[in-house]
N, C-alpha and C positions, 0 to 999 in steps of 0.2 A: 504493499500500499504505499502510496506517496505520502511525503511528510508535508507539513504545512508550509515549510520554507521553500519546498520544490516549485510551488505554484508561481513565484516570482521570476523564474528562469523558463518557464514553459510558454511556447507559443501555441496557437490554437491547435496545430497540427499534432503536437506532442500531447497535449491534453486528451484529444480524442483517441490517439494511440494507447495512452496509459489506460484509458477505461476499456478499449478493446482488448488489451492484453490482461486485464484483471479478470480471472475466471469467475470470480464471485458476482460480477455485475452483468445483469442480463435483463432486456426490457424490450418495451414498445415505443415507437415513435409515431405520433399521429400529428400531422401538420395540415393546416388549411390556410390557403393565401400564401403569396410570395414563394411559391415552390416548396420544395422539401430541402431547404437550405441548411438546416441542423443536421439532419441524418446524413446529408451529402457528404459532410466531413468525415463521418464514421466509415463510409464506404470507401472513400478516396485514400485514407491513410493505411488501409489494410487490415486483416483481422477482424473485420466486421462481423464474421459468423459467430465469433465468440460473445458478441455483445447484443445483437439485434435479433429479436424474437420474431418481430414483425414492424414493417414500415407502411403506414397508410396515409392517404390524402383524399379525403372525402370531399372533393373540390365543389361539386354540384350541390345545390341547396336541398334538392329532393333526396338525393342519395345521403347526405349528411342528416337530414332529419329522419330518414329510415333507420340510420345507425344509433343516432345519439338522441333522438327526439326533438320535437319542434322547439325553436326558440325565437323570442321576438327580435333580438339582434344576433347577428352571426359573429361579429367581433365584440365579444363581451365576457365578462367574468362567468356569467351563467354558462354561457356555451363551452368554456374552457373546462368548468367543473363538470359538465355533462361528459365531455371527452375523457377526463381523467377517470370518473366514475366507471364509465363502461369498459375502457381498455384495461384498467387495473383489475376489474372483476374477471374479465376474459383471461387475462394473463395468469392469475391465480387458479382460475377453474380448469385451465388447459394444462399447466405445468406445475402446479404445487406438489402434486403426488409425485411426479417424476424427478424433480430436482429441487424441490424447496428445502430440502435439508442442508444444502450446501450453496444456496444461492441468494443474493440480495436482489430481489425483483424490484423493478422500477418502470414507471411510464413517464415519458415526456410528451407534452402536447402544446401546441400553439395555434392561435387564430389571429390571423393578421390582415391588415388592410394596407398593403404597399402602395406606392405613388401609381395612380391610374394613367391610362394613355394621355388624358387631357390635363393631368396635375390638379384636379379640382377636389380631391378627396382628403380626409384626414388621414395622415399616415402614421399608424399606431398598432399595437397589437398586444394580445394577452398571452403570456407563457407560463408554464407551470411544469414542476415535476413532483410525482408521488412516488415514494421509494421506501425500502426497508433498510435500516442501518446495519442490521444482522439478519441472517436467515431466520425466517419465521417470525421477526418482530412485526408489532403493529406499525403501520406505514406513517411516515411524516410528509409534510407536504410545503412546497414553497410555490407561491404565485407572484408573479411581477407584472406590472404594466409598463410598456416601453413606448416612446415616442421616437420615430425614425426621422432623422433631420437631414439626411443625404438629399440632393436635389433629383436624383435619377433612380429609376427603379432598380437597376441592376446593383448599384452601390448600397441600397437599402436591403436587398436580399443577402448581401455579403455580411453587412453589419448585423442582421438579424442572425445569420447563421453563426456568428462569432459569440454574440452575447448568449445565444441558446447553448453553445458547447460550454462556455463559462459557467452557466447556470448548472448544467449537469454536473460538471466537475466540482463545483463548489458544494453542491447538495451531497455528493457522494463522498467527498474527502474533507470537508471543511465544515461539517454541520455543528461541529462542537464549538466553533468560533464564527457566530453570524458577522461580526465586524469584518473578519478575513473573507468571508463568503461575498458579502456586499462589495468590498472593494475589488474582489476579483471580477465582478460582472463586466468591467470596462477594460480587462486586460486586451491587449491588441486593438483597442478602441480608443475613442476620445469622447468627451462631452459635445463635441461639434457634430458627432455623428448619431449618438443614442442617448436618450434621456430616459432614466428610470424613476417615475414619479409615484410609484406604489409597490411595496413589497410586503407580503403576508406570509408569516410562518405558523405553522400549526403541526400538531401531532406530538408524540412522546418526546422527540429529540429537541423540542423548542418549547417545553412546558414552562420554563423560567424566562421566556423572552417577553420583554414589555414592548409592545407594538408601538407606544408613542415614542420611546427611545429609538426604535427603529427609523420611525418616520424623521425624527430629528436627524438621524444620522445619514439619510439619504441626502439631505440638504448639506449638512456638514462636509461629507465626503464629495460634494460636487456631482453626485449622480442626477440631482434634480435641483432647480431653483426653489421648489416649493413642495410641501407635503401636507396632508390633511388627516385629522382623526376626529372621532365623535366624543361625546361626553362620556360615553361608555368605554373609550379607548380602542374603538373598532377602527381599522385603518379604512380610510376613504379614497377612492380614485376621483380625482377632480373632474373629469369629463362625465361622470356618472353623478357626482353630488351637485354640480352646478349647471348642468346642461338645460340650456335656454330657460334659466331662471333668473329673476332679479336678485341681486347681490348687495348685501349691506355688510361692510367691513369696520370694525374698530381695531386700531392698532395701540399697542400699549405694552408695558412691561409686566403688569399684572402681579406685582410683587409686594402685597397680595392684591386680589381683586377687591375693590372697595365699592361702597354705595355709589360712588360717582360712576365708575365703569359700567355698572349695571344700569343706572339711571340714563347714562348717556346713549346707551346702545337702545334701550327702550323707547326713549324719547326720540331718537332719530327714526326708529323703525316706524314710529306712529306716522311722521311726516313723509317718510319714503314710501310707505305702503300707499298712503294717500296719493302721491304722485303716480305710483305705478297703476293704481286703479283708474285714475284719471286717464292715463295713457292707453289702456287696455279697453276701456269703455264701461258703460253702466252695467252693474250686476257682477263684475270682475272681482274675484277673490285671489289676489296674487300670493303665489306660495313664494314668499321672501326666504332666501338662505342668509342668515346672519352669521358672521364669523369674528371671533376674536383672533388677531393675528399677533404673532410674536415674530419679530424679526431676527436674524442671527446677530445683528449688532446689539439688539437689546439683550440677548442671552449672553453674549460675550462680555457685556459691561460689568458682570459681577463674577466673571471667571477669575482664573489664576494669571500667572505670567504669560505673556504673549497673547492674552485674549482666549485662553482656554475656556471651555464651556463647563460649569459645575452641573454634572447630570442630576445630581440630588436635588439641586435648587431648580432645574428645569422640571423635574417630575413633581416637585411640591408645587410649582406654578400650574402645571398641567391638572393637578388633583383639585387646586382650588377653583380653577376654570370649570372643570367637570362638576363641581358642586353647584355651580350656577346654571348648569345644562349647556354650556357653551359648546360649539363645534369650533375647534382649533385649526388655524392655518399657520404653518411655520414656513416663512420664506426669506430669500436672500435679496429681497427687493426693497433696499433702503429708500430708493426714490420712488415717490407715490406714482409717477407716470409709468414706471416698469410694472409696478403692481397692477395699474388698470389695464396694461396691455396683456398681461398673463389672465386677468379674468375675462378679458375680451376673446380669448380663445374659445371659450365655453358658452358664452351667451351674448346675444344681440339685445337683450332686456336691459332696463336701467341698472346702472351701479351707483351705489352710495358709499361714501366714506365718511364716517364721523370722527370728529377730533375736538380737542379743546383749543381755547384761544392761543396758549403757547405754542401747539403744533402748527396752527394757522400762521403765527408770526415766523416760525422757521421755514414754512413753505415759501415765504416771500424773501428769504434770504439768498441773495444772488451767489454767495460763495458755493452753494451745492450744485450750481449748474455750470461752473466754469469749464467743465470737461465737454460741454456741449457747444458746437459751433454757433447755434442760435441762442445760448444762454437760457435765460428763464422763459423767454418767449417760446423757444422751441419745446422746453419741458411742458409748459401750460397748454401748448398746442396739442401735444400728445395726451395730455391728462384729461383735458375738459371735452375732448370729441366723444361722439356716440352717447350723449345723454348720460353723462357722469356728473353728480353733484356732491358737494360737500356740505355736511351738516355739522355746524359748529356749536359746542356747548360753551355758555358764558363762564367768565372767571371774575371772581371777587378780588380785587386788588388789595393786597394785605396792608400796603402802606397808606393807600388814599381812602380806603373803604368803598371805592367806587366800583360799580358792576361794568364789566368790560364785555361788550357784546360785538357782533359782526358790524353793526351800524356805527358803533362808537370807535372801532378800532382803526388806528392811523398807521400806515406801513411807510417806507421810505418815500420822500417826495417824488423821486424819479418813477415809483411804481403805483403812486396812488391813483392815477388815471386808470391803469390796468386793474387795480383792485375794485375801483367803483364801477368799471364796467362788468366784471365778473358777479358782482353783488346785485347789480340793477338787473342783470338778465338771469338770474335765479341759479347761476352755477355755483355760489356760495349763499348757502342759507343759514340763518340764525335758527337754533333750536328754541322754539317758543314756549314750550310746556316742559318744565323741569321742576325737580325738587329743590327748593330754595335752601333747605336745611342742609344739603350736601356740598354747598359751594365752598366750605371751609374744610373739606376732607382731601388730603393729598396721600398718596401711597407712601411717600418718604416719611411723612410724620407717623403713620402707622408702624412703619418698620422701627423707628426710633422707639416709639412707645413699647412695642413688644419687647425690644432689647432691654429696655429699663424696667419692665415689670409694671408699667402703668396700664391698668386694666381698662381704661377709658377707651383703647383702641377697639374693643370690642363692639362698641356702638358705631364704628366707622365702617364695618364691613357687614355684608349679608350674615345671618345667623348661622346658615349652614357652613359658610367658610370660617367663621370664628370657631365653631365646634371642631372643625377638621384641624385647624392650626394648633389648637390646645390639645386634641387627641393625639396628633402625630408629631408635635413639637417642631412644627415648620418655622423657618425664618428666626431661628434662635430663641424660640418661646421656651421658657421654663416656668414651671408652675409656682 
């Protein structure tokens, strides 16, 4: 068996050959779309008879339905699961008695939409492997969603074949190190060719895996610029969760979640839903997806030397967000216009971003746009296109005791005309209905009070959050 350090020196051909020469590994390949690019590697390098029990490509939809059952979408997680279920059951049914005592059975499957002739489709796919770590063991499984970024069909097929071999090799030989496995997915590739925006581990070999942490590491390792998970910790694939839906995002550190964070999102949601309903017409009930977003910059701000991420701190934030029922987006999009472009991949419906006055002031700081040829104008041109609006929560100025709102805010004189244009045309809206009692609450004050043992912090956060912090001793809490 290969050691974990061997992988760093192996190219794709060597990985495929190593699996072919391993007498214990034996399985089925089922691929739909983009040819049979993964199994082709195993045929090409030689020794495939020792690894491949069957290779199948049910390309025709009617044939595919006859084998795996009907599915509303053919390039979907649901279809992939059907393929894995069916092929794994057949593999054991036909070969368990004959060679089950000495074989680690596996099934690899993918369902893919590579670039079509006109170049008009979304180029993405689902792939997964169900396998035994030892003969007779209960199976474990890894499912990933990939986006193919090459501009031509042939290059996409090649990239798909490589990432498929990497997934199989990683599952069979690095299942005890999910970090190593995830890093290996782009061996012989680059982030310019393949993006992995979702990974889901399941089964006995991954019983201790925290999927929220795996989502974070997808972004940290550069496999994707964003990842999502639900309040229950379930991994979400963005194109499924956000597809054709209005989206409202609140960015923050959430260390911890306060009444202000919750009130800001709920208040903005009220206005945003009204805007969406107006656009959709009378009687419409828009299904708005609301997200709490953590950026990598926010996560690194409390890390160790070199901006390392404190994983315990991240999981504490994830837990308190879950206590509010939030769906969490982790992104590497510091600039808001890049976040907007990401969300636009999945929907043409309205997008809302809610923030406080301090964040709005930062948004108008030109130093953040020096890398753009068109500066702040280029940034705002990208940000405010296609029905995107900002919903801004007011601030109580501690020094003057005056309320600062969208209407009262003054930006740099050279930008005041731009600011006035955006507010007059509804691109930037003031949140009108909010809880005035929350205006004096700041996360940094809550943290200080927790550290000092000042129990007044408990009234500054939702009850479920306070109970969780006290129960698990988050953020330095001591009874």
